[in-house]
N, C-alpha and C positions, 0 to 999 in steps of 0.2 A: 508529455507533461503539459502541453498547450491545448491539445485536443482532448477535452474531458470526456467527450462522447466515445472516442476511441479507447480511452482509459477504462471507462465503464464496461465496455465490451470485453476488455482483457481480464476484468475481474469476474466475469460471468460466463466466459467461454473457455473451455479447456484448450491448452496449447497442444501441439503435436509432441507426444512423449517418445522422442527418439534422440539419440546422441550421435553426432557425426564424428566428433573428435574432442580432444580434451579442452579446447577453447569454446566449444559449443555450449551455451547456457540457455538456448531457446526453450528447452523443456521446462524451465522454471517459470515461464511466462513473465508477468510483471512483478516478480519477486526475486529476492536474493535468499541465500541460506540464512543470513542473519534475520531476515524478516520472518522466515519460517520457524527458526529456533527460538528467537528472542521476542518475536512479535513486534519488531521495530516497524515504523512507518504505518502503523495501524490506523491512526487518526485520519490520514488522507484517504486511505482505502475505504474506510467506513463512510466518510463524508461523501465520496463519489458515489458509493452504492446507495446511500440514503437519498441523495439528490435525484439519482436516476429513477428510483421507484416512487419517490414523493411527488415529483413533478411530471407525471405522465398525463395530467390534465391541466387546465388553467389554474386550478386551485390546489394547494398542497394537501396531500393525503398523508398526514402524520402517522396514522395507525398503520397504513400499508408500508411505510418506510421502516417502522419498528419491526413489523412482521418479516420484512425482507432481510433485515440485519440478523434476526434470530434464525431464519432459514439458512442463510449463508454460513453462519457460525455453528449450526447444529451438529451434534454428534449422533452416532447410531443409538437407538433406544437401549441397546445393551450396555452403553456407557453411562446411563443415567445414575447419578450417585444415590446411595441409599439414605445418607444423612442429608436432610433438607433444611433450608433456612427460608422463611417467608420472603418472597420477592426474589430469591435466588435459588429456587428449588428445582429448576429445570434446565437441562442443557440439550435436550432432544426435542425436536418439533416436527415429527412426521406428518402431523395433520395439515401442515402448510404445503405439502407436496401438491395437493390438488390445485392450490392457488398459484404457487410459484414453483413449478416442477423443475425449472432450470437451476434452482438454488438448493433444493433438498429432495432426496429420494424417499421412496415409500418406507424405507427402513430408518429414516431419520438422519442419515448421513448427509451433511451439508456440503456445499461446493468446496469450501476451504479444506475440510477434513479429507474429501476425496482427492483434492489436488495434492496435498502433502503426501498422502499414501501413494499416489501415482508417481510422484517425484522419487520417493524412496525406492519403489519397485523398479523404476527406470534406471536409477543409478546402480542398484545392486545386481541388476541383470546385465549391466554393461561396465563392469569394473575395469575392464581392459581399455576403456575409452575415456576414463576420468582420472583426475588427480587423486592421490591418497587422501588429501584433506577433504575432498568431496565425498569419498566413501565414509570418512569419519563423521561428517555432517549427517549423512543418510543414516548411519547407525544410531546416532543420537536421537534423531527423529523417530526411527523405528521403535526405540525402546522407551522414549519419554514423552513424545508429542501428545498422545491422547490424554494422559493425566494432567499435563500442564495446560492444555487447551480447555479441558473441562473446568479447571480452576478459574481460568480467565473468563470463560463464558458466564460463569456465575457472577464474577466481579462486574462484568459489563452491565448486568441487570440490577446491581445494588442500588438502593435508595441513596439519594444525595445526602441524606442525613445519617447514613451508616458510618459507624466508627471502626468497623472491623475489616474494611476493604484493605488489602495489602498494597502498599505503595501508592503511586499516583497513576490511576487508571482512568481513562476517559470512558464514561458510561454511555450507554445507548442514548439516554436522555440528553446528554451533552452534545452528542453527534447530531441528533435530530434537530436540536435548536440551531446549530450551525448550518445544517442543510436547508432549513427553512429560511434562514437569513440570506444565504448565498444564492438561492434560487435555482432555476433549471440548469442543467449541464450545458456547456458552451464549447464551441471550437474557437479558441482564442488565437489560433495561429495567424500570422501575417508576415508580410515581407518588410524587412528593415530597409530604411533608406540606404541607397548605395554608398553614400558618404560615411554613414555610421558603420556599416558593415566593413568597409575598407579600413576604417580607423581601428576597429577591433582586431582585424586580421594583422594589421601592422604591429600590434603590441606583442604578438606571440612569436617566440623563437621556435616553438614546436608547432609546425603547420598541421600536424595530425589532429590537433585539438581545436581547430577552427570551428568545427561543428558544435563543440561543447560551449565555447564562449558565445557563439551566436544564439544558441538555444537559451542560454542563461540570460542574455540581453533581452530576448523577446519575452521570456518569462517575467523578467523584472518589469518591463514596460507594461505588460498585460495585467500585472497584479499590483503595481505601485499605487498606494492609497493617495487620495487627493491632498490629504493633510500631513503627509510624511514622505521620507526618502528611503525608508527601510522596508524590505520585503522578507517575509519568512521563507526560508529555503528548506523544503522537505528533502533533506539529503538522502535519506534511506530510499525514498521513492525515485529520486534521480539516479541513484545507483542501479535500481531495478530497470529504469527506463533505458539506461545505457548498457545494461547487461553486465555490469562489473562494479565491484566496490572500489576500483581504481579512481572513480570519479571523486569520491570523498578523500581517499588516502593519498592519491598521487596527482590528480589533474588540477583540482582546485588550488593547491599550494603553488602551482607554477604561474598562475595568472598574476600579473604585476599589480601592486596595490594602488597605483595611480588610476587603475581601471575598475578594480573590484575590491571591496573591503568586506570582511566577514567578522561577525561577532557571535560568540557562543555564550549562552547564559542559561543555566538551569536546564540543560538538555535541549534547548531550542537554538537553532542557528538562524541568523538573519543576515542579509547582505545588502550592500549598497553599490550601485553601479554608476560610474562617472562617464557620461557620454558627451 
């Protein structure tokens, strides 16, 4: 979560699709099943992708960033909907294969589409090595992902003036504006002062979570604004980073409030750290 360059590589390179045991989730890459089924954590993923392709030279290439997002999200040409709406009429972009072959194939299948189907195939080919809930998730994706993703990709392209977009969806134009403001990808990792690190460790009863609180502390300090004390916490992406939804459901609640305070509002989580 601190090394944005490493994160970008994880969103553009396929993981090894193999399962060693029931606790092994490496085949998901930097995603959880909630991110695949519900499209949670999409804003950060898109922003990292857009920044990676926008800032490959000294000047931002906004058009290339938009093409990269479309390529990554692309569905096979056979999934192109027959009913079309101006500005939201395409979900397949095979013509971008020549420019960005790592994100979209000649058939129009984009990186994310291929990743989801690879995950499904991996799980269903190894049902003896996964939990029943994992099989259930794979079945849901096998039967409903393409239609749901097609709908989302059209929404991502909607005009900011459109009144027909379902729910609150960040559009490509919103993502690109943020990517331009945030600038090139960075490796923000650093070493905490020894005194600060020890103070954080001393607050925990569960020593197995020391790495979690130290990572949160570094993320907080690396992203804290100059004019405020709160930092947005991308919970879904942290779940994927640690390879488990336990980060949100079990680990965060154990941290004492004299060290970390969370606030949830309108689906956004922010936190404040006292060091």
